[in-house]
N, C-alpha and C positions, 0 to 999 in steps of 0.2 A: 677311407682313402687317406685321410689326414694322418692316421696312425702309421700307415705304410710309408707315406712320404717322410715322416719323422724317422722311421727306421732307416730308410734309404739315406737320409742326411747324416746319420750316425755311423754308417757302416765303414766309411773311410777312416774313421778314428777308432774303430773297434780293435782292441788288442786281444789276440788269442794266446792264452797262457797254457801251453802244452809242456809237459815235463821233458827233460832231456832224455830220460829213459824211453819215452814213447818215440822220440825222433830217432834214437839209436836202433830201436826195434824195427821201425819202418825201414831204415837203411838196410838192415840185415835181411829183411823180407824181400826188398827190391833186389838186393844182391842175389838172393836165392832164385828169384824169378829169372833174372838175366842169366844166371848160371844154368838154370833149367832150359832156357831157350837155346843156349850154346850147346848143351848136351844133345839137343835135337838136330843140330846142324850137321849135315853130311857133305861129303865132297860133291855129291850129286846136286845138293841144294845150292852150293857155291857155283857149280857149273851151270845151274839154271840161270843165274845172273848173266853169265857170259853168253849162253845160248839164246836167251830171250831178254835182251837189254831194254827193249821198248816198254813193256809193262812195268818193269822195275823203275826205269827212268821217269816215265809219266806218273807213276804212283808217287815217287819222291817229290816231283814238282807239285802234284796236287796236295801232298802233305804239308810241304814247307813253304809253298807260295800261294796256291789257290785258297786253301782253307784259312790261313791267317788273314789274307786280304778280305775274304768274305766275312770273317769274324770282326774285323775292324769296321766294315760297313754295317754289320749287325749292331755293334755297340753304339755306333752313331745313330742308327735308325731308332733304337730303343732308348737312346739318351741315358744309358746306365751310368752309375757313379764311377769315378775313376778307378777305385780299387777293384770293382767288379769287372771293368774292362781289362785291367791288367790280369786278373785271374783267368778270364776267358781266353786271352791271348796266350798266356803261359801254358794253358792246357793244350791248345792246338799246336804249340811250338815244341811240345814233347813228342818223342817217337811213339810208335806202337809198342804194346807190351805183350806179355805172355797170354793174356786173356783173348787177344785177337786170334791166336793160334788155336786155342781151345774152342772158341766159338766157331771158327772155320771148320774144325774137325767135326763138331756137333752138327753143323749144317751141311755135311757132305760136300764141303768145298775143297779147293785146291790147296792142300796143306803145304806142298812144296813151295808154291808161290807165296803163301802166307809167311812161312818161315824165312824165305829169301828176302821178302820185303821188310819183315821185322828186323832181320839182321842188318840189311842195308840202312834202314832208317835209324837204328841205334848207333851205327858207325857214323853216319852223317850228323846225328844230333850232338856228338861230342864237341863239334865246332860250331854247328849252325844254330843250335838252340839259344845260347846266350846272345848271339848276334841278332837272331830273329826277334827275340823278346824285346831287345832294346830298339830295334828298327820299327816294329809294328806298333808298339806302345807309343812311339813318337808321332804316329799318325792320328792318335786320338787326343784331343786337347786336354780333357780331364785327366786321362791316364798320364800324359806327358808332364802335366803340372805336378802330379804326385811323385813321379819318378825323379824329378829334380830334388825332391826332399828326401829321397832314399839313397843312402850311400851304398852303391853296389860296385864291387870290383869285378869286372867281367872275367878276369883271370881266375878269381876265386870261384865263380860259378862254373867255369870250364873245369877247374880242378875237382869241384864237387861232382859234376856230371861224369868226369873221367873215373872217379873212384866208385860212383854208383853204377856206372854202365861198363866202362872199359875194363876195369880190373876183374870183376866176376865173369864177364863175358869171355875175356881172354882165358881165364882159368878153366871155364867150361869147355872151350874149344880145345885146349891142351889135353884135358882129361878125355874128351871124346876121341881125340887123335891117338893118344898113347894107350888108353885103356878102354877100347870100344865096348868090351864085354861089361865092365863095371858101369860105364856110362849108360848102357842099355838098361841095366837093372836099376840104377840110381834114379833115372829120370821118371820112372814109374812113381817114385815116392816124393821126389823133389817138387814137382809141379803141384800136385794136389796138397802136399804138405805146406808149401808156401802160401797157397790160396787160403787154406784154413787158418794159418797164422795171421795172414793179412786181415781176414774177417774178424778174428778175435781181437786183434790190436785196434782196428778201427772202431768196433763196437765198444771196447773198453775206453777208448779215448773220447768217443762221442757221449758216453754215459756221463762223463764229467763236464761236458759242454753242451748237453742236450738243450738247455734253455736258450743258449746263444743261437744254436743252429735252428731251433724252432722259431725263434723270433725273427731271424733274418731269411728263412727259407722263402717266404713270400716275395722278398725283394729280388731274389735271383732266379726264382723258379722258371719264369717265362723265358729268360735269356738262356738258361741251361737247356731247357727242353728244345727250344728253337735251334740252338747251336748244335746239339747232338743230332737232331733230325737232319739238319743241313749237312753235317759230316757224313752221315750214313748215305744220304742222297748223292753227295758228290762222289763218294766211293763207288756207289752203284753206277752212276752215270759215267764215271771214268772207265769202269770195266766194260760197260756196254758200248761206249764210243770207240774202244779199241777192238770191239767185236770178239771179245774173249769168250770162251766156253762158259756155260753156266757155273760150273764149280769155281772157275777163276774169277768170275764176277762177284760171287759170294765172298771169296777171299779178299778181293779188293775193297768190297764194302766194309768188312770188319777191320781191315788194316787202316782205313781212313776214318772209320767211325768209332773205333775203340782205342782210346789213348792210354798211355802209361800214366794214369792219374796218381798212382802211388808216388812216382817221381815228382809230379807237379806239386803234390802235397808237401813232400820233403823240401823242395825248393821254395815253396811258399812260406813254410815255417822258418826256413833258414835265412831268407832274404827279405820277406815281406810280412813278418810277424806283426808289425805295428799297423799294417794295412789289412785289417781283418777280412775285408771283402775278398781278398785274393785267396785266403785260406778257405773261407766259406764256399766260394765257387769251386775250388779244386776238390774239396771233400765231397760236396753234394753232387758235383759232376761225376765223380767216380762211382757213386752209388746209382745214379740214374743211368749212367753209361753201362754199368754191369747189368742192370735190369733190362734195358732195351736190347742189349746184345744177347742176353739169355732168351728173351721172348722171340727175337727174330731168328736166332739159330734153331730154336725149337720148332718154329713155324716152317722154316726151310727144310728141316730134317724130315718133315712129313710130306714133302713135295719132291718129285723126281729132279735130279740134278742134271737134266738135259732139256734142250729146247723141245717144244711140243712136236715139231716135225721129226726130230730125232727119235723121240719116244715112240712115235707111230711106226717109224721105219724099223726100230728094234723089235717092236711087237710083231710086225709082219714077218720079219726074219725068223723069229722064234716060232711063229705059227707054221711057217713053211717047213721048218725042221721037224 
């Protein structure tokens, strides 16, 4: 225990040395992810937001208000170090990413709702994420003390997020609108290609920092596991409280439980490199997030995407025919 405490005491001063080439590669991959999401957006998906504003609105409130508030309470309950708290808050203040759509599809969920929520959360994040990070970190004393020592220009973060999200997303929408045939063919390769590139880049980067992440994994593991579990549970509870169909509940679960951790890693490296705990949390959160999303989507894939009563009724109708 003494050794873990010593690690925890050092994590706020940990400096993560990642090459500029890695950061550029990460930005390109994130841009490809957002471009791929936009290629999937159809007018029907945008109409979904207008026709069903309640699940979209409640989902956004849960994403940008409920989850950050619960995360702050979790950081206080676990008494984590300041940089770890900043990392946890940064992750949940980022929007959903392309993986939430993939997991929703694997789980036989409501893909239209998933894409609509991903679209809405990324648009909202352009303005809300920098403000949210500053506000929620201010509610944790240890995180707030460290933030005073970090010189962050909020407009610089807005610009960074706009370039990482707004530009590729807008480009994807334009391509999908003007060249629908090309968009249909391209998205088949863009999404899996970006995922493979991301895995290769992350593995390559971690290979050079493996000792660092191994040393500090024990410091952040409990916080990451609990935060991820809470995110998935809040997503599930949100869908159930709105009495959404089972496929929509699954979509809501992944939209709140699977974050764009690639974006959070880039922001952590760009603005919090001298607070190593932020980078460690964002990187390890992404790996754990992907694992739990894959396991949950695989489990749901093997279960009917209907309520038990509905399944019975369907079976009776089939038998009658």
